[in-house]
N, C-alpha and C positions, 0 to 999 in steps of 0.2 A: 073286904080288903081292897085297897086301891092298887091298880096295876102300876108297876114301875115302867119308866120309859122303854126299857128293853123288852117289855112284854106287850107293848102296844104296836099298832101297825103303822102309825104316822100317816103321812109325812109331817114332821114338825121341825125338821132340821133348819129351815130358814129362819126360825124364831130365835135361835140361840147359838148355833154353831159357827156361822160365817163371821169373819172379822176382816177389817180393811187390810188389803194386801195379803190375805191368807194364801193365795195361790202364787205369790211372788216370793220364792225363797231367795231369789236375787232379782234385782231390777231387770226388766227386759232391756236388751241392748248392752248390758254389762259384758265386759270381756269374758268369754267362756260360757255365757248364758245360752241355754238351749230351751226349747219348748217341748214339754212332755204333754201330749194331748190325746184325746180319743173320745169315744162315746160309750155310754152305758146303754145296753140293749136288753130287752126282755126275751123270753123264749121264742116269741114270734118275730124277733128282729125289730120290734118297735122301740123307739127311743124312750128312755126313762127320764122325764124332765125334772124330777125332784129328788135326785140322789145326791149324796155327799161323799166325796172321795178324799181320803187323807193319804199322804205319802210320808214315809220316814226313809231317810237315806244317809249313806256315808258321804263325806266330801270327796273331791277328786283324788285325794291321796289315800282314800280308804278308811279314814278315821271316822268313827261314829261320833257325831257331835254331842257334846255334853255341856253346852253352855246354857245358862238360864235365859228365860225370856223367849221361848220359841214362838210365842204369839206376837212378839214385838218385831216390827219391821223397820229397821233404821237405815236400810240401804247398803250396809256393808257387812253386818254380822250374819254369817251363814249358820243357821241352826239345824238344818237337815229335816225340818218339818214343814208341811204345807197342807192346806185344806181348801178344796174347791167344790162348789156346787155345780150340778149340771144345768144347762139352759133348756129351753123348750125343745130343742133337738137332741137332748141327751148328751150334749158335748161339754167337756171340761178341759181345762188347760192349766199348766203350771209353767212358770219361768224359773228354771233351776240350773244346776250344774250336773254334768255327768258324774255319777258316783264312781269311786274307785273300788278295787278289790278289798273286801273286809278281811279276807284271809288270803295268803299267797296262793296263787294259782286258781282261785275260785272266781267265777264270773261276777261282775258287778250287777247290782239289782236295786230296784226301788221296792221297799216293803209297802204294800197297798192295803188300805182298809176301806171298805165300802159300806155305807149306810143307805138303805133304800126302802121305799114303801113295800109292805108285805113281808119284810124280814123281821123276825123276832130278835135277832142279834146281828151284829156286824159280821161281815165276811172278810177274810184275810186272803191275800194272794201275793204274788211277786211279779214284778215286771223286769225281766232281764234285758240287758243291752244286747243288741244283735251281733253276737260274735260266736258262731258255732264251734270254733276251734277250742274254746275253753269249757263248753257245756259238760263234757265228760268228767270234769273235776268237781262237779257239784252233785252231792248226794240227792238233793231234792229233784233236780232235773233228770238224774239217772233213774229215780224211782217212778217217774211219770212215763207212761207209754209214749213211744215216738209219735203216734198219731194225735196225741193231745199236748205234746210238749210246746208246740208253737203258740198255744193259748197263754203261755207265760213269757213270751218273748216279744219285745217291742220291734217295730220296723222303722226304718228311716224314711222321711219324706222331706220336701223342701222347707218345711217349717221346723223340723226337729225329729222327735221320736213319737211314734203313734202306739197307743196301747188301748185297744177296745176291750171292754169288759162285757161278756155275754153271761147273763144270769142263768140261762137254761138253754136247751136246744142242742143241735149238732155241733155248734162251736162253743159250747159252754166253757167258760174259763175254769181252770183248775183252782179250786179254793182249798185253803189249808185249815187245819184244826190245831190250835195250840192249847195245851192244858193251861188253864188260868191265864190265857193270852200272853204266854211267855215264849221266848225263843225266836223272835222274828229275825234275828241277825244270824241264825243258823251257823 
């Protein structure tokens, strides 16, 4: 029997997953545009140069976008979906908008999916905006121990928001399991 792509170790992402402008949910420099960026690191802190990151997010008003053409980049339609590959230093970036609350009182977040060598299936996590005053309203953040909660929270720098993804080790990012890959909007 031939192995399915999810059963192989790759990396093969660069062959079919990237598309032009995939990491630009909005054009850089557009009013309200921010840069979400970071690095993917293995258990030894070594950059992973061949990973693929996808984000799904609400718009600034908290609406989950449901417009067709999420792979189309026309410069003004915000679809809430982006895909970026890591470079040789494990770095990735998106030009996007800050998401709003998807439910009243819940902290805004990016739903993040990671594909990387050595993974038999994709990994899911979230990247919350840095606002500790609203973390208590989120059941997921409340379920994560305080010593690991910061692995789900972005930080601000002079370029925008930083979200490093650690695959293993003492700073391992909290990864989520969704039955049949549902429920990312929690």
